[in-house]
C-alpha positions as CSV (number, residue, x, y, z in Angstrom):
1,M,-9.1,-15.4,-41.1
2,F,-7.3,-16.8,-38.1
3,E,-4.0,-15.9,-39.8
4,L,-5.0,-12.3,-40.0
5,I,-6.0,-12.2,-36.4
6,A,-2.7,-13.8,-35.4
7,K,-0.7,-11.3,-37.3
8,G,-2.6,-8.4,-35.6
9,I,-2.0,-9.9,-32.2
10,T,1.7,-10.4,-33.0
11,K,2.0,-6.7,-34.1
12,I,0.4,-5.5,-30.9
13,F,2.2,-7.9,-28.4
14,G,5.2,-9.1,-30.4
15,T,6.4,-12.6,-30.8
16,K,7.4,-14.9,-28.0
17,S,11.1,-14.5,-28.9
18,E,10.8,-10.7,-29.0
19,R,9.2,-10.6,-25.6
20,D,11.9,-13.0,-24.2
21,L,14.7,-10.8,-25.6
22,K,13.1,-7.7,-24.2
23,E,12.9,-9.4,-20.8
24,L,16.5,-10.6,-20.9
25,G,18.0,-7.4,-22.2
26,P,18.7,-5.8,-18.8
27,Y,20.4,-8.9,-17.5
28,V,22.6,-9.0,-20.6
29,Q,23.6,-5.4,-19.9
30,L,24.4,-6.3,-16.3
31,V,26.6,-9.2,-17.4
32,N,28.4,-7.0,-20.0
33,D,29.0,-4.3,-17.3
34,E,30.5,-6.9,-14.9
35,Y,32.6,-8.3,-17.7
36,A,34.0,-4.9,-18.5
37,K,35.1,-4.5,-14.9
38,L,36.7,-7.9,-14.8
39,K,38.5,-8.1,-18.1
40,S,41.3,-5.8,-17.0
41,I,42.3,-7.9,-13.9
42,S,44.9,-10.6,-13.9
43,D,44.1,-14.3,-13.5
44,D,45.5,-14.2,-9.9
45,Q,43.3,-11.3,-9.1
46,L,40.3,-13.1,-10.6
47,R,41.1,-16.2,-8.5
48,S,41.2,-14.1,-5.4
49,K,37.9,-12.4,-6.2
50,T,36.4,-15.9,-6.8
51,A,37.5,-17.0,-3.4
52,E,36.1,-13.9,-1.9
53,L,32.7,-14.5,-3.5
54,K,32.7,-18.1,-2.4
55,A,33.3,-17.1,1.2
56,I,30.5,-14.5,1.0
57,I,28.1,-17.1,-0.4
58,A,29.1,-19.8,2.1
59,S,28.6,-17.2,4.9
60,D,25.2,-16.2,3.6
61,L,24.1,-19.8,3.3
62,K,25.4,-21.1,6.6
63,S,22.1,-20.7,8.4
64,V,20.3,-22.6,5.6
65,D,23.0,-25.4,5.6
66,D,22.6,-25.6,9.4
67,Q,18.9,-26.0,9.1
68,I,19.3,-28.7,6.5
69,A,21.8,-30.6,8.6
70,S,19.5,-30.4,11.6
71,L,16.6,-31.8,9.6
72,H,18.8,-34.6,8.4
73,K,19.7,-35.5,11.9
74,K,16.0,-35.6,12.9
75,D,15.1,-37.9,10.0
76,C,18.1,-40.2,10.4
77,G,18.5,-40.1,14.2
């Protein structure tokens, strides 16, 4: 009896793995799109792009890093 109910629920909602795949599908597409853009560039261009992205991330996180450093000084000082 329980097995029949479980099968019915699975047909309606899908399995956990099916739901996970459905949720991750758009992200996989985004990654594939970015890969398509990057596969045609040289290694040197990729290194340059990586340095660019690291600089952007560091810039965006500077205020957070400053706050963390300030909190460390208060706790240690």
